[in-house]
C-alpha positions, 0 to 999 in steps of 0.5 A: 499500499503506497502511504499517502502524502503526508501533510505537515502540520504544527502547533497553533495550526488551525485545522478543519476535521470533518465533523466537528469543523476548526480547531488549533493544534495544540500540541504534537505528543506520543500516547500508549494505546492498546500497547503501541506508541503514537504520535498524536495532534492534541486538536483544542475545538474552543467553542465546544470546550472539546479536545480531539487526539488525532494519530498523526499517520491517521490525520489526513485519511481521516480527512483533516486539513489545512484552512481553505485559501481565501479564495476558496472562501471567496467563492464559497461566499459566492455560492451563497448568493446563488438561488437556493437549490431544494430537491423535491425528495422528502424532507428525511433523505434531504436533512441526512443529504444535508447532514453529510455534507456539513460533516465532510468538511468541503466548506464549498458543501456547507455554504451550499447547505447555507445557501439551500436552507436560508430563510428570509423574514418573508419567507416561511418558518424552518421546523426544527430539524431544518434550523438545526440544520442551517445553525449547523452548517452556518456556525461551520462556515463563519467558524472558517470564514473567522480564521482565514480571514483573520477576524473574529466569529462575529465579524465572519457571522456579519460578513456572511449575513450580509451576503444572504440578505443581499441575495433577498434583494 
């Protein structure tokens, strides 16, 4: 089996873990697990008050990646300006697809979920599950926009909301 290209992450780097979003590598430490010595990335997710340990050898296989480029962030924000694409499938199937897109860690997929689930004031009310998915996607998107742009989350949220409300106008 060929070894996958190993991306070098260092302490203090921001990374995106697919199922948890943006975190910061606090340290790299060795730990004994089931009699094996493993080198682990220790990733802190401040907002969730969570620490995750990921074996360095499996990081890329799991889907951990560095932050998106500013260019990709701009493309994701442009995606928000598009018209919502809502399939005519049952809600449970659509919800499953949205969940998969959010947990993929792919910024463009997350932006599509935000675009598709965004509601303006004059549109119908969202269901509880729809709102939960929307807020999860919006949170992931704003955290990555904030980390890439070097701004706080409130500023990133304002920027995303500005794009979403401009679309409605």
